[in-house]
C-alpha positions, -999 to 999 in steps of 0.1 A, spaced: -394 39 -312 -391 37 -275 -356 47 -265 -357 48 -227 -365 19 -203 -402 12 -197 -415 0 -164 -413 -37 -158 -445 -58 -159 -453 -91 -142 -467 -120 -163 -485 -149 -148 -478 -183 -164 -495 -212 -147 -482 -211 -112 -452 -188 -120 -450 -150 -119 -422 -137 -142 -409 -103 -142 -405 -88 -178 -382 -58 -180 -383 -32 -208 -415 -45 -222 -418 -17 -247 -384 -22 -262 -389 -26 -300 -375 -59 -311 -388 -60 -347 -383 -26 -364 -404 -33 -395 -436 -39 -375 -427 -21 -343 -433 -53 -324 -420 -51 -288 -407 -75 -262 -442 -76 -247 -455 -86 -281 -431 -114 -281 -442 -125 -247 -479 -124 -257 -471 -144 -288 -454 -173 -269 -482 -173 -243 -507 -177 -272 -489 -207 -287 -479 -221 -253 -489 -258 -258 -472 -258 -292 -439 -243 -283 -436 -265 -252 -444 -295 -272 -416 -287 -297 -391 -281 -269 -401 -306 -243 -371 -320 -225 -347 -312 -254 -313 -294 -248 -321 -260 -263 -298 -233 -278 -310 -198 -276 -308 -170 -301 -308 -139 -280 -312 -102 -291 -304 -81 -260 -310 -48 -279 -337 -62 -303 -329 -70 -339 -310 -36 -343 -284 -49 -320 -261 -79 -319 -273 -115 -319 -261 -139 -293 -259 -177 -298 -262 -190 -262 -257 -226 -253 -253 -221 -216 -283 -210 -196 -282 -172 -190 -271 -162 -155 -299 -154 -130 -323 -182 -138 -348 -190 -111 -344 -224 -95 -374 -240 -113 -359 -234 -148 -345 -268 -158 -314 -277 -177 -294 -305 -191 -256 -308 -190 -240 -316 -223 -204 -325 -232 -187 -309 -263 -157 -331 -273 -143 -305 -297 -135 -282 -268 -136 -308 -240 -162 -286 -221 -196 -289 -207 -226 -266 -209 -259 -265 -190 -284 -258 -216 -321 -248 -212 -343 -279 -210 -380 -267 -213 -405 -287 -193 -431 -259 -188 -442 -226 -205 -428 -205 -178 -393 -215 -189 -401 -202 -224 -413 -169 -211 -383 -164 -187 -360 -170 -217 -379 -143 -235 -374 -121 -206 -337 -128 -211 -341 -114 -247 -345 -148 -265 -362 -146 -298 -355 -180 -314 -354 -214 -298 -331 -241 -313 -337 -275 -298 -316 -307 -303 -333 -336 -321 -328 -357 -289 -340 -355 -253 -325 -350 -219 -328 -387 -210 -302 -397 -237 -289 -367 -257 -268 -390 -277 -298 -409 -293 -321 -388 -314 -358 -393 -315 -364 -369 -343 -353 -372 -380 -353 -337 -396 -356 -331 -433 -345 -297 -442 -354 -284 -476 -329 -256 -480 -334 -236 -513 -304 -224 -533 -296 -188 -540 -315 -188 -573 -343 -211 -560 -378 -200 -553 -405 -213 -530 -423 -230 -558 -394 -253 -560 -396 -260 -523 -433 -268 -527 -425 -293 -555 -398 -310 -535 -420 -312 -504 -445 -333 -524 -417 -356 -535 -405 -361 -500 -441 -367 -488 -445 -393 -516 -414 -412 -504 -425 -409 -467 -458 -424 -476 -442 -453 -494 -420 -459 -463 -450 -458 -439 -435 -428 -421 -456 -398 -409 -440 -365 -418 -449 -333 -400 -441 -302 -422 -435 -267 -411 -422 -236 -426 -386 -227 -417 -395 -191 -409 -370 -183 -437 -373 -195 -473 -373 -232 -468 -394 -260 -453 -388 -285 -426 -403 -320 -422 -400 -338 -389 -404 -375 -383 -405 -391 -349 -381 -421 -346 -374 -445 -317 -342 -434 -299 -323 -465 -310 -294 -450 -328 -267 -424 -324 -265 -390 -343 -241 -405 -370 -265 -434 -378 -295 -411 -381 -275 -386 -403 -265 -415 -425 -302 -425 -428 -311 -390 -436 -285 -388 -464 -300 -420 -479 -334 -404 -479 -321 -372 -494 -305 -392 -522 -338 -408 -530 -354 -373 -532 -326 -363 -555 -331 -393 -578 -368 -385 -582 -363 -347 -586 -329 -344 -603 -338 -310 -618 -346 -295 -585 -325 -312 -558 -289 -317 -549 -271 -335 -521 -237 -322 -531 -217 -317 -499 -198 -284 -506 -219 -253 -510 -194 -240 -537 -200 -271 -558 -239 -269 -558 -259 -256 -587 -275 -223 -573 -308 -232 -589 -310 -265 -570 -324 -271 -535 -302 -288 -509 -318 -315 -488 -297 -308 -457 -291 -340 -439 -266 -324 -418 -292 -310 -396 -293 -345 -380 -256 -342 -369 -248 -338 -333 -254 -303 -319 -268 -290 -352 -301 -274 -345 -328 -256 -364 -356 -233 -352 -384 -252 -334 -419 -254 -345 -436 -221 -333 -403 -204 -328 -401 -168 -339 -372 -159 -362 -349 -130 -359 -361 -113 -391 -376 -78 -394 -413 -90 -400 -413 -113 -369 -419 -143 -390 -426 -177 -373 -416 -212 -381 -452 -226 -385 -465 -261 -388 -487 -266 -418 -509 -294 -431 -498 -313 -463 -528 -301 -481 -517 -266 -475 -484 -269 -491 -493 -255 -525 -509 -224 -510 -484 -216 -482 -465 -182 -482 -441 -182 -453 -444 -144 -451 -480 -149 -439 -469 -165 -406 -459 -139 -381 -464 -132 -344 -495 -113 -353 -512 -139 -374 -501 -173 -359 -520 -169 -326 -554 -168 -344 -543 -198 -366 -532 -217 -334 -565 -209 -316 -584 -223 -347 -563 -253 -356 -544 -261 -324 -509 -277 -325 -506 -295 -359 -476 -315 -345 -494 -324 -313 -496 -361 -321 -461 -366 -335 -451 -389 -306 -477 -413 -316 -462 -421 -349 -426 -434 -346 -409 -447 -376 -381 -473 -376 -352 -460 -399 -340 -495 -408 -352 -492 -444 -332 -459 -448 -301 -477 -434 -306 -505 -460 -308 -477 -486 -275 -463 -473 -259 -497 -475 -270 -501 -511 -257 -466 -520 -223 -474 -504 -221 -507 -523 -227 -486 -555 -199 -462 -547 -216 -434 -530 -196 -419 -501 -209 -407 -467 -191 -374 -460 -176 -369 -426 -199 -352 -401 -195 -314 -399 -179 -300 -367 -202 -293 -337 -218 -260 -340 
């Protein structure tokens, strides 16, 4: 393991030149992957990560000393950004404060963030033009402590079936952990609370069709540990999950990776790392590239939510901002 500082390198990204300090610092002890390896990975999947982050407020998960050191959850843009790195100003009512968050418009901003020790990118489900109106509905299949990935795969097929019936196009990806995410583009016509309410109605429909596998129970302590939680709260304001093509801060340098629906049964999340995803990306391109071409009107989900409330279901209060 490199313990001292290695000489800085310069990386050309389009018309930018970005200085990367300590390129040989080991970030991922299990594989020995370095900061330079992380830069190379994000360069290799550049169009994909930019598409996933484009003009979205973005929280950064930084590891200044690599995974062996402390993790920093950073809302505000780190100090020292060059003038071409763009931001968006957000207001956080809980603290009555504002923060200027990274707003990626080009690959250079991603590589600069990596230079500032960013490993994970966690974008909002809305864009800079109107942060209060999401244009992305996120379905998070979050396995319980005693779940396995086979259960995630089964539930993914149920979710896909319902999306097809609705006429919605879902874009799945591994979470980079033990779960699966499905993204659906939506018109930015509603606020976060409305989108979350629609997401809960969808989650309840998944639960109805797969009651032995799925729960929508609000409190973790009340959930059956064998059940998978369809986490509709990922659609609440300022709740973010790792972007498509984001590396995760785990020892094997795993990546949250887009997959095709016909791959679901064969997927092993451990297979997608910074060492394997570049070749996959070179072969397949960005599997989420055309997501903007398939917006889905959530009105049917809101009708389901109205029906559920008439039948006595409650909509839990939104969780506090992250």
